[in-house]
C-alpha positions in Angstrom: 133.3 115.8 84.2 132.3 117.3 80.8 128.4 118.2 81.2 126.7 119.0 77.8 123.3 120.2 77.0 122.0 118.5 73.7 119.3 120.2 72.1 116.8 118.2 69.5 116.1 120.2 66.8 114.4 119.7 63.2 112.6 121.4 60.6 110.2 118.8 59.5 107.3 119.3 62.1 103.9 118.5 61.1 101.8 120.8 62.6 104.5 123.9 62.2 107.2 123.2 59.7 110.4 125.4 60.4 109.0 126.3 63.8 112.5 126.5 65.4 113.7 129.3 63.0 110.6 131.2 63.7 111.0 134.6 65.6 109.9 135.2 69.1 110.2 139.0 69.5 113.9 139.7 68.1 115.2 136.1 68.4 114.5 132.9 66.9 113.1 130.3 69.2 116.1 128.1 69.0 118.2 131.1 69.9 116.0 131.4 72.8 116.6 127.7 74.0 120.2 128.1 73.3 120.6 131.2 75.6 118.6 130.0 78.3 120.5 126.5 78.0 123.7 128.3 78.6 122.5 129.9 81.5 122.1 126.5 83.3 124.4 126.4 86.3 127.1 123.9 85.9 126.7 123.4 82.3 129.9 123.3 80.2 128.6 123.1 76.4 125.5 123.5 74.7 125.1 121.7 71.5 122.3 121.5 68.6 121.9 117.9 67.4 119.7 118.2 64.1 119.7 115.4 61.2 121.6 115.2 58.0 118.4 115.6 55.8 118.3 118.6 53.3 115.7 120.1 55.2 117.7 120.7 57.9 120.5 122.6 56.3 118.8 125.7 57.5 119.4 124.7 61.2 123.2 123.7 60.7 123.7 126.9 58.7 122.0 129.0 61.6 124.3 127.3 64.0 127.2 128.0 62.2 126.4 131.9 61.5 125.8 132.5 65.5 128.4 130.3 67.1 126.6 127.6 67.9 127.9 124.0 68.1 125.9 121.8 66.0 126.3 118.1 65.3 124.3 116.1 62.5 122.9 112.6 62.6 120.2 110.0 61.8 116.9 111.7 61.5 114.5 108.8 63.0 117.1 107.0 65.3 117.5 110.3 67.7 118.9 107.9 70.2 121.8 107.5 67.9 122.2 110.7 67.2 122.3 111.5 70.8 125.0 108.8 71.6 127.2 110.1 68.7 126.7 113.8 69.5 128.0 112.9 73.0 130.7 110.7 72.1 131.9 113.6 69.5 131.8 116.2 72.4 133.0 113.6 74.9 130.2 114.1 77.4 130.2 112.5 80.7 126.7 113.9 81.6 124.0 114.7 79.1 120.9 117.0 79.4 118.3 116.6 76.7 116.0 119.4 76.2 113.7 120.1 72.9 114.2 123.2 70.5 110.6 123.9 70.9 110.6 125.1 74.6 111.9 128.8 74.7 110.7 129.6 78.3 112.8 126.6 79.7 113.9 127.7 83.3 117.7 127.4 83.9 117.0 127.3 87.6 114.9 124.2 87.4 117.2 122.6 85.1 119.9 123.3 87.3 118.1 121.3 90.0 117.5 118.2 87.7 121.3 118.4 86.6 122.2 118.3 90.5 120.9 115.0 91.0 122.9 113.5 88.2 126.3 115.2 89.0 126.2 114.4 92.6 126.0 110.7 91.8 122.5 110.2 93.3 120.8 109.1 89.9 121.9 107.6 86.9 118.7 109.6 85.1 116.8 112.6 86.5 114.2 114.5 85.0 111.3 116.7 86.0 108.6 114.9 84.2 107.9 111.7 86.2 105.3 112.7 86.9 104.7 115.7 85.0 103.7 118.3 87.6 105.8 121.5 85.6 104.3 123.4 82.8 104.9 121.4 79.4 107.8 123.4 77.8 110.1 123.3 81.1 110.9 119.5 80.4 114.2 118.2 80.8 116.4 115.1 81.3 119.4 114.3 82.5 121.8 111.2 82.2 125.1 109.8 82.5 127.0 108.6 79.3 127.1 105.1 80.8 123.4 105.2 80.7 123.0 106.6 77.3 125.7 103.7 76.1 123.5 101.1 77.5 120.4 102.5 75.9 122.0 102.8 72.6 123.2 99.5 72.5 120.1 97.6 74.2 117.1 99.6 72.9 115.3 97.6 70.2 111.7 99.4 70.2 111.2 102.3 67.6 109.8 104.4 70.4 112.9 104.1 72.5 115.2 105.0 69.6 112.8 108.0 68.5 112.6 109.3 72.1 116.0 108.8 73.4 115.2 108.0 77.2 112.2 105.5 77.4 114.6 102.7 77.8 116.6 104.3 80.6 113.1 105.4 82.2 111.5 101.9 81.8 114.5 100.1 83.2 114.4 101.2 86.7 115.9 98.0 87.9 119.0 98.8 86.1 119.3 102.5 86.7 118.7 104.9 89.4 115.9 107.0 88.4 114.8 110.5 90.1 112.5 113.3 89.6 112.4 117.0 90.5 108.6 117.8 91.4 106.7 120.9 91.6 106.2 121.5 95.4 103.0 122.8 96.8 101.0 123.3 93.3 100.9 121.2 90.4 101.5 123.2 87.3 100.9 120.3 84.8 97.9 121.7 83.1 100.1 124.6 81.8 101.6 124.5 78.5 104.2 126.6 77.1 105.7 124.7 74.2 105.8 125.6 70.6 103.7 122.9 68.4 101.8 125.4 66.2 101.3 128.8 65.3 98.9 129.2 67.6 101.4 128.1 70.3 103.8 130.9 69.1 101.0 133.6 69.4 100.5 132.6 73.1 103.8 132.5 74.1 104.5 135.8 72.4 101.6 137.3 74.2 103.2 135.9 77.6 106.8 137.1 76.6 105.5 140.9 75.9 104.8 141.2 79.4 107.9 139.7 81.0 111.2 140.9 81.8 114.2 139.8 79.5 115.0 136.6 81.2 112.0 135.3 82.7 111.5 132.3 85.2 108.7 130.0 85.7 107.2 132.3 88.2 107.4 135.4 86.3 105.3 133.6 83.6 102.7 132.5 86.0 102.5 135.9 87.4 102.0 137.6 83.9 99.2 134.6 83.0 97.4 135.8 86.9 97.5 139.4 85.8 96.6 138.9 82.2 93.7 136.4 82.0 93.0 137.7 78.6 95.9 135.6 77.2 94.4 132.1 76.1 95.7 129.0 75.8 95.6 127.1 72.7 93.8 123.9 73.2 96.7 121.2 72.8 97.5 117.9 74.7 100.8 117.0 76.2 103.1 114.8 74.5 101.2 113.8 71.5 104.3 112.8 69.4 105.1 110.0 72.2 101.5 108.8 72.3 101.2 108.6 68.7 104.4 106.4 68.6 103.1 104.2 71.4 99.9 104.0 69.8 101.6 102.6 66.3 104.1 100.2 67.9 103.5 96.8 68.1 105.8 94.8 70.5 106.1 91.7 72.4 107.4 91.0 75.9 109.2 87.7 75.9 112.0 88.6 78.6 111.5 87.7 82.0 115.1 86.6 83.0 115.7 88.9 85.8 111.8 88.4 87.0 112.5 84.5 87.2 116.0 85.1 88.8 114.6 87.2 91.4 111.7 84.7 92.3 114.1 82.2 93.1 115.9 84.8 95.6 112.5 85.9 97.1 111.3 82.1 97.6 114.6 81.9 100.0 113.0 84.0 102.5 109.4 84.7 101.7 106.7 82.1 101.2 105.1 82.3 97.7 107.6 84.9 97.0 105.1 87.6 97.7 102.8 89.1 100.2 99.8 88.5 98.5 98.3 85.5 96.9 97.0 87.1 93.9 100.2 88.8 93.1 102.2 85.4 93.8 103.7 83.3 91.0 101.0 80.4 91.5 98.4 83.0 89.8 100.4 83.5 86.4 102.0 81.7 84.0 105.2 79.8 85.0 108.3 81.3 83.7 106.8 83.5 81.0 105.1 86.4 83.3 106.5 89.4 85.2 107.1 88.7 88.9 108.4 92.1 89.9 107.4 95.6 89.1 109.6 98.8 89.5 107.3 101.7 88.7 103.9 102.8 87.3 102.7 106.0 85.6 99.0 106.3 84.8 97.5 103.4 83.6 100.8 101.8 83.0 103.6 99.8 84.8 107.0 98.3 84.1 108.7 95.2 85.4 112.3 94.7 86.6 113.2 93.6 82.7 112.0 96.6 81.7 108.6 95.3 79.8 106.0 97.9 80.0 102.5 96.9 80.5 99.0 98.6 80.2 97.8 97.5 83.9 94.5 95.9 84.0 95.1 94.7 87.6 95.4 98.2 89.1 96.9 96.6 92.2 93.8 94.5 92.9 91.9 97.5 92.5 93.5 100.2 95.0 94.8 102.3 92.1 91.6 104.2 91.0 93.1 107.2 89.9 96.1 105.9 88.2 99.8 105.3 89.2 102.0 108.4 90.2 99.0 110.6 90.5 100.7 113.9 91.1 97.7 115.1 93.4 98.1 112.2 95.6 102.0 112.4 95.5 102.0 116.2 96.5 99.8 115.2 99.6 101.9 112.4 100.8 105.1 114.5 100.1 103.7 117.6 102.3 102.6 115.1 104.9 106.1 113.3 104.9 107.7 116.9 105.7 105.5 117.1 108.8 105.6 113.2 109.9 104.0 109.9 109.4 102.8 108.5 112.8 102.2 110.5 116.0 101.8 109.9 119.8 98.3 111.5 119.7 95.6 112.1 116.7 95.8 114.4 114.1 93.1 116.7 112.6 93.5 114.4 109.2 91.4 111.9 111.0 88.2 113.8 111.5 88.8 115.7 108.3 88.3 112.6 106.2 85.7 111.0 108.5 83.7 114.1 107.6 83.9 113.8 104.1 83.0 110.0 104.0 79.9 111.0 106.3 79.1 113.8 103.6 79.4 111.3 100.6 78.3 107.8 102.1 74.7 107.1 102.8 75.4 104.8 105.6 78.1 106.9 107.2 77.0 108.6 110.4 80.3 107.7 112.2 83.7 106.4 111.1 86.7 104.5 112.3 89.9 103.8 110.0 92.3 100.7 109.8 94.6 99.6 107.1 93.2 96.7 105.0 89.8 95.5 103.9 89.8 92.5 106.3 90.4 94.8 109.3 87.1 96.5 108.8 84.7 93.8 107.5 86.1 91.8 110.9 85.4 94.8 112.8 81.8 95.0 111.2 81.1 91.3 112.5 82.5 92.2 116.1 80.5 95.3 116.1 77.3 93.3 115.0 78.1 90.6 117.6 78.3 93.2 120.1 75.1 95.2 119.0 72.9 92.0 118.6 74.4 89.7 121.5 74.6 87.0 118.8 77.2 85.0 117.4 76.3 83.7 113.9 77.0 85.4 110.8 75.8 85.2 107.2 78.2 86.0 104.3 77.6 86.6 100.7 80.8 87.4 98.7 84.6 87.7 99.6 85.5 89.4 103.0 89.0 88.9 103.7 91.3 86.4 105.4 90.1 86.3 109.1 89.1 83.0 110.4 85.3 84.0 110.8 85.1 84.0 106.9 87.8 82.0 105.5 87.0 79.2 107.3 83.6 78.7 105.1 86.0 78.4 102.1 88.5 75.6 100.7 91.5 77.9 102.4 90.3 77.0 105.9 93.2 75.3 107.0 94.4 76.4 110.5 90.7 77.8 111.3 89.1 76.2 114.3 85.9 74.1 113.4 84.0 76.0 116.2 85.0 79.2 114.4 84.1 78.6 111.0 80.4 76.8 112.0 79.5 80.2 113.2 79.5 81.7 109.6 76.8 80.3 107.0 77.0 81.2 103.2 74.4 82.1 101.2 74.0 82.7 97.4 73.7 86.0 95.6 70.0 87.0 94.5 68.3 84.3 96.7 66.2 85.9 99.1 64.4 82.9 99.7 67.5 81.3 101.3 68.5 84.5 103.1 65.3 84.4 104.9 65.6 80.6 105.7 68.4 81.5 107.9 67.6 84.9 109.2 64.2 83.9 110.6 65.8 81.7 113.1 66.9 85.1 114.9 70.2 83.7 115.4 72.3 85.8 113.3 74.3 89.0 114.2 75.2 90.0 110.8 74.4 89.7 107.0 77.7 90.8 105.3 77.5 90.9 101.4 79.3 92.7 98.5 76.4 94.5 97.1 77.5 93.7 93.5 80.3 91.3 91.9 80.0 89.0 89.2 76.0 89.8 88.9 74.0 92.7 89.3 71.2 92.3 91.9 67.9 91.4 90.7 65.1 94.3 91.2 64.1 94.6 94.8 67.0 92.3 96.1 68.9 94.4 98.2 65.9 96.2 99.7 64.6 93.1 100.3 67.7 91.6 102.4 67.6 95.1 104.4 63.9 94.5 105.1 64.5 90.8 106.5 67.7 92.1 108.3 65.5 94.7 110.2 62.6 92.3 110.8 64.6 89.5 112.3 67.0 92.0 114.1 70.4 91.3 112.2 72.8 94.0 111.2 73.0 94.6 107.6 76.5 95.1 106.2 77.8 96.3 102.8 81.4 95.1 102.0 82.2 98.1 99.7 85.8 97.3 99.7 85.7 96.9 95.8 82.7 98.9 95.0 83.6 102.1 97.3 84.7 104.8 95.0 84.1 102.9 92.0 80.7 102.5 91.3 79.7 105.9 92.5 81.2 108.5 95.1 79.1 107.0 97.7 79.6 103.5 97.0 77.3 100.7 95.1 74.7 101.6 98.2 74.4 105.0 96.5 74.1 103.7 93.0 71.7 101.1 93.8 69.9 103.4 96.4 69.6 101.0 99.4 71.5 101.9 102.6 72.7 99.4 105.0 73.3 99.6 108.4 77.2 99.3 108.5 79.6 99.9 105.3 83.1 98.7 104.9 85.5 100.6 102.4 89.0 100.2 101.5 91.1 99.6 98.2 90.3 102.8 96.0 89.8 105.4 99.0 93.6 105.6 99.2 94.8 105.3 95.6 97.3 102.6 96.8 98.2 103.9 100.3 96.9 101.1 102.9 93.8 102.6 104.3 90.3 101.2 105.0 87.0 102.5 106.9 84.2 101.2 108.6 81.4 103.4 108.7 77.5 103.2 110.1 74.8 104.2 111.8 75.7 106.3 115.0 73.8 103.8 117.5 75.8 100.9 116.2 79.1 102.5 115.9 78.8 103.8 119.6 79.7 100.0 120.2 83.2 101.0 119.4 83.7 102.6 122.4 83.1 98.9 124.1 84.7 96.5 122.1 88.4 96.5 121.4 89.2 97.9 117.7 92.6 99.6 118.0 95.8 99.7 116.2 98.9 101.5 116.3 98.6 102.7 112.6 95.1 103.4 112.3 95.6 107.1 112.2 98.8 106.9 110.2 99.1 110.4 108.6 100.4 109.5 105.1 97.6 107.4 104.2 95.2 109.7 105.6 96.6 112.6 103.6 96.7 110.6 100.6 92.8 109.4 101.1 91.5 112.9 101.4 93.4 114.0 98.3 92.1 110.8 96.7 88.4 111.5 97.5 88.8 115.2 96.7 90.0 114.3 93.1 87.3 111.5 92.5 84.7 114.1 93.2 86.4 117.1 91.5 87.0 115.1 88.3 84.0 112.9 88.2 86.2 109.9 88.4 83.5 107.1 88.8 81.6 108.6 85.6 84.9 108.0 83.6 85.2 104.5 85.1 81.6 103.6 83.9 82.3 105.1 80.8 85.7 103.6 79.9 84.9 100.2 81.3 81.7 100.2 79.3 83.8 100.8 75.9 86.1 98.1 76.8 83.5 95.6 77.7 81.4 96.2 74.8 83.9 95.9 72.3 85.3 92.6 74.0 82.0 91.0 74.3 81.8 91.6 70.4 85.4 90.3 69.7 84.6 87.0 71.7 81.4 86.7 69.6 83.3 86.9 66.3 85.7 84.2 67.2 82.8 82.1 68.7 84.5 82.3 72.1 81.4 83.6 73.9 80.8 80.2 75.5 84.5 80.0 76.4 85.1 83.4 77.9 82.4 85.4 79.7 82.6 88.9 80.6 80.2 89.5 83.7 79.7 92.2 86.2 79.2 96.1 85.7 81.4 98.4 83.7 83.8 99.8 86.3 84.7 96.3 87.4 84.2 93.5 84.9 85.3 90.0 85.5 86.5 87.5 82.9 85.0 84.0 83.4 87.0 81.4 81.8 84.8 78.4 81.6 85.8 74.5 80.6 85.5 73.4 77.1 85.7 70.1 75.8 88.9 68.5 77.2 90.1 71.8 78.6 89.7 73.3 82.0 88.8 77.1 82.3 92.4 77.2 84.0 93.7 75.9 80.9 92.2 78.6 79.0 93.0 81.1 81.4 96.8 80.1 81.3 96.8 80.7 77.6 95.0 83.7 77.4 97.0 85.4 80.3 100.2 84.3 78.8 99.5 85.7 75.3 98.1 89.1 76.8 101.2 89.7 79.1 103.3 88.8 75.5 101.3 91.9 74.3 102.0 94.2 77.1 98.7 94.0 78.9 98.8 93.1 82.7 95.7 91.2 83.4 94.5 88.3 85.5 90.7 87.6 86.2 89.2 91.3 85.5 89.0 94.5 83.9 90.2 96.7 86.6 90.0 99.9 84.8 91.5 103.3 86.4 91.2 107.0 85.8 95.0 106.8 84.5 94.0 104.8 81.4 93.9 106.8 78.1 92.4 106.3 74.6 95.9 104.9 73.5 95.8 102.3 76.3 92.3 101.2 75.3 93.4 100.6 71.7 96.4 98.7 72.9 94.1 96.5 75.3 91.6 95.9 72.4 94.2 95.1 69.9 95.9 92.8 72.3 92.3 91.3 73.0 91.6 90.8 69.6 94.7 88.9 68.7 94.8 86.6 71.7 91.1 85.8 71.1 92.3 84.5 67.6 94.9 82.5 69.2 92.6 81.0 71.9 89.9 80.2 69.2 92.3 78.3 67.4 93.5 76.5 70.2 90.2 75.0 71.5 88.4 74.6 68.4 91.4 72.8 66.5 92.1 71.2 69.8 95.8 72.5 70.0 95.7 74.2 73.2 98.4 71.8 75.0 100.7 72.2 71.8 100.4 75.9 72.2 100.8 76.0 76.1 104.3 75.7 77.0 103.9 75.8 80.7 101.7 74.4 83.3 98.4 75.6 83.9 97.5 78.3 86.6 96.1 76.5 89.9 92.9 77.7 91.3 93.3 79.6 94.4 89.4 79.2 95.7 86.3 80.4 94.5 84.5 82.9 96.3 82.4 84.9 93.4 
């Protein structure tokens, strides 16, 4: 088995031409990289791969004069260059590194190599997600994987950056990662992209021993705070390629085949109505995802999307967040579920009590429905009443879902105990409350509309006047509108509150919090579950909440959502679509309202809109669910797609051509709750 390091090198750098032949102490940068690559355990050969352009003759000459194997190939099609180099040198396993990383760590690279050598992966790296310093990056893959990529990759970014096709197609390839354990080091940057970078690395190396390890470099930086890092960003070249690239997702063949298989054993083929095939255009949509990073996800066909669903809002920090991953991995090494409680329960409870205005006591569960139903039971126990008023969406339990069109299987006697009132209507609320029959008034404090001045406080006053427990369902708004939820943002504190979704960044966890004298009823009612104290989710939630506070995440959601919403509104208006598609709600969670227009239903229009957005690499359904992992490049892609699709929808509805364009049946409504 021949294991070959192929070092990607060229002279034509925009910011630092000829950098690879610049001197770092007494050696060129490329010599540093070659020497360190030769020290990687199990590697058989090291090759420099440069282009056939005349400007790269200097690299070829340097290699010839210094006994370094060198291959020359296409400058822009780097994937072809790697394939041809690997073929020439008869490689079975290839390690890809770049020539501007003189502090490459041979020991770390050996760990990555080991995952492929032992046949546990087709591709392995230390960048999924990035937890090591930029400049230690390495990727290892099999020749078989490289051949598939070379033969099938068509996107310019796939050809320029060698491995995206393999990383994106994780249904086809076994992909693994070597993370930094115990500490996230991704803020460090030890690569040479500019003269300032070279000065920085030179200052570090001056204090290092001859063959510095990662830990040697970190020790130098700790001992010499006067060494200042240049202000550069990671992977700007790849981001630029993605920004400039226009692609269309048209192949969903694997998704469609897997859906047939799933339907053989799973009703709807999914565990969640809103993630199932009935909520997306038939045959032209992804049905199964393989992985996500930041604000992007990939499906089983290898299609890439900016994700504006964000897992139906649990993913607030972005996919594969390194801090949350680290917390989960650390706890996994200790255990998942135990025979008694862990201290994670009260550590998280204390954090929630510090953040959430209504939180004096806390209990945990798994889903939003768990805690909204707990709030109803608590309220009934506390008041001795049975009836409930609901305003919003509150989950799938009988007490609520019986009030919707999805009420099949719910006893009439149960559904009759719940009344529904419209949002922003104090008069209707008081009409019910003054009968003094209601245990709880549960509501989403904000969804499609903002509360009118005095509305939320007015409801609280009415509930207290008539002896009803006032409950905020903050499963969506919690950790999205403000650190303490919508109650902090609007300045109104309910008696009980329900949180979920964002508090675990995708891990299953929810919480009911509230006033001490009401929460004491938890000791008398029965609210208990085997997995209420499951440790992985608690650890993830602690890391999530800490990061939300530390990074001012909710402020970022407001800013990002506002920018997208404002520009999207302008685009709709420019195409005379503002009466066809509305954008409602507040910036961190804006909802798309597809309206009936002429002979077309809102669902006809939604189907065309979603289908065309998916084609342009935007995963979207009914709202702009922004998360902290979304980038400026993602925003450009979202708005470019939105602009194109609005043009198509405008032509379809204004020229009466929608059914001519739409090739799939219209999406069917689930039920309307907001």
